C-alpha positions in Angstrom: 37.3 144.4 77.9 40.9 145.0 76.4 43.2 141.6 74.9 43.9 139.0 77.3 47.7 138.4 77.4 48.3 134.2 77.6 51.7 133.1 78.3 53.0 129.4 77.6 55.1 128.4 80.0 57.6 125.5 79.5 56.8 122.3 80.7 56.5 122.0 84.7 57.7 118.5 84.6 61.1 119.9 82.8 63.8 122.1 84.1 62.4 125.3 83.5 59.0 125.3 84.3 58.5 126.4 88.1 61.1 128.9 86.8 58.8 130.3 84.1 55.7 130.2 86.5 57.5 132.2 88.9 59.0 134.7 86.4 55.2 135.3 84.8 53.5 135.6 88.5 50.3 137.0 87.7 51.3 139.6 85.6 49.3 137.8 83.1 45.8 137.3 82.4 46.6 133.0 82.2 49.0 130.5 81.8 49.3 127.9 78.9 50.5 125.2 80.7 52.3 122.4 78.0 52.1 118.5 78.6 50.2 118.5 81.3 49.6 114.5 82.5 48.2 114.4 85.7 46.5 117.1 88.2 49.4 117.1 90.7 51.3 118.8 88.7 48.6 121.9 88.9 49.3 122.3 92.5 52.3 124.5 91.4 50.1 127.2 90.2 49.2 129.8 92.4 49.7 132.5 90.7 47.3 133.8 86.9 44.6 131.0 86.1 46.0 127.9 84.0 44.7 126.5 80.8 46.1 123.2 80.3 47.0 121.3 77.1 46.4 117.5 76.5 49.1 116.5 74.7 49.5 112.8 75.5 47.8 109.6 76.1 48.4 110.0 79.9 47.3 114.0 79.5 44.1 112.3 78.1 43.2 109.6 80.4 43.5 112.4 83.1 41.6 114.6 81.6 39.0 114.8 84.1 41.2 114.9 86.7 42.9 117.6 85.4 39.7 120.0 84.4 38.1 119.7 87.6 41.1 121.1 89.2 40.4 124.3 91.0 43.5 125.9 89.4 42.3 125.2 85.5 40.4 127.7 83.8 40.4 125.5 80.6 41.9 122.8 79.0 43.0 122.4 74.8 44.3 119.1 72.9 47.6 119.6 71.5 46.9 117.3 68.4 49.8 117.0 66.6 52.2 115.3 69.8 49.4 113.2 70.3 48.8 112.2 66.8 52.5 111.0 66.8 52.1 109.5 70.0 49.9 107.1 69.0 50.6 106.8 65.2 46.9 108.7 64.5 46.9 109.9 60.2 43.7 110.0 59.6 42.1 113.3 61.4 38.5 111.6 61.9 40.6 109.3 64.6 40.8 112.1 66.6 37.5 112.6 67.0 36.9 109.9 69.9 39.7 111.7 72.1 38.5 115.3 71.5 35.4 114.2 72.6 36.7 112.7 76.1 38.4 116.3 76.3 35.1 117.9 75.4 33.1 116.0 78.1 35.8 116.3 81.1 35.4 120.1 80.0 32.1 120.3 80.2 31.6 118.5 83.6 33.9 120.8 85.6 32.0 123.6 84.5 34.8 125.4 81.8 34.7 127.1 78.9 34.3 125.1 75.3 37.5 123.2 74.3 39.2 125.2 71.6 40.3 123.0 68.5 44.0 122.0 68.1 45.9 123.9 65.2 45.5 123.2 61.7 49.3 122.8 60.4 48.7 123.5 56.4 48.7 127.1 56.3 47.4 127.1 52.6 44.8 124.8 52.7 42.2 127.1 53.5 39.4 124.7 52.3 40.9 121.3 54.6 40.8 124.0 57.5 37.6 125.4 57.1 35.6 121.5 56.9 38.1 120.4 59.7 36.7 123.2 62.0 33.0 122.4 60.6 33.5 119.3 61.8 34.9 120.4 64.9 32.0 122.4 66.0 29.7 119.6 65.5 31.8 118.1 68.5 31.2 120.6 70.6 34.7 122.4 70.0 34.1 126.1 69.8 37.4 128.2 68.0 40.2 127.6 67.1 44.3 128.2 67.5 45.9 130.0 64.5 49.2 129.4 63.4 49.3 131.9 61.0 46.9 135.0 60.3 45.1 133.9 57.2 43.9 131.2 59.0 41.6 134.0 61.3 38.6 134.6 58.7 38.3 131.0 58.1 38.0 130.1 61.4 35.6 133.0 62.3 33.3 132.0 59.9 33.3 128.2 60.4 32.4 128.4 64.0 30.0 131.4 63.5 26.3 130.3 63.4 24.6 130.5 60.2 21.7 132.8 59.3 19.4 129.6 59.4 21.1 128.6 63.0 20.4 132.3 64.0 17.1 132.9 62.9 16.0 129.6 64.3 17.7 130.4 68.1 15.6 133.5 67.9 12.5 131.0 67.2 13.2 129.2 70.4 14.0 132.6 72.5 11.2 134.5 71.2 8.7 131.2 72.0 10.6 131.0 75.8 9.5 134.6 76.4 6.3 134.1 75.8 5.5 131.3 77.9 7.4 132.9 80.7 4.8 135.9 80.1 1.8 134.3 80.1 3.2 132.0 83.0 3.2 128.6 81.1 5.8 125.5 81.5 5.9 124.5 78.3 7.7 126.4 75.5 6.1 125.7 72.3 7.3 127.1 68.9 5.1 127.6 65.8 5.2 124.1 64.2 3.8 122.7 67.3 7.0 121.2 68.8 8.1 121.5 72.3 11.7 122.4 73.4 13.0 122.0 77.1 15.2 124.6 79.2 18.4 123.1 77.4 17.5 124.0 73.9 16.5 127.4 75.1 20.1 128.0 77.3 21.8 126.5 73.6 19.7 128.9 71.4 20.3 131.5 74.2 24.1 131.4 73.3 23.9 131.2 69.8 22.2 134.7 70.0 24.8 136.4 72.4 
């Protein structure tokens, strides 16, 4: 129930990565592996669970295999390096790449993918807009590079009052249907919802 400790090690393909892994062992809750480009390198992880950072074109192409590796507990994007490699200057152009990682994580049963850092600490409006756009793509949470970014990130990913009320309505309808033995979940406005919508509503209220 306490704060988890994750240790970011050096690139496993470099001269220090394996030494870092050996030093960490299982002392941390997880290790964060930069620049993961194939699932093969993950075979070296034998201690703490790994979070793979996809920071290159090769990493994105191999996202599904990386996410499916048994030692991987989560994946995330490293957008600064990726944008530099691909000469991407518009953040919206990253959306296709983000969705590929979101799909890979979901298919592997991993937690939702967090967003990469927002480099301008002073642009809180830009950070909020970027977080909301990422949330709409299925991303959840974000790496912060300064404490002042944390309240903005929390606000962006916290369900709105309207979303919370809607989720509560769906869950209540599902519970009524269960008590009555009905397989159909009907909302007061006459619309029917299926199991995935109920699951998402419960997740919103969690």
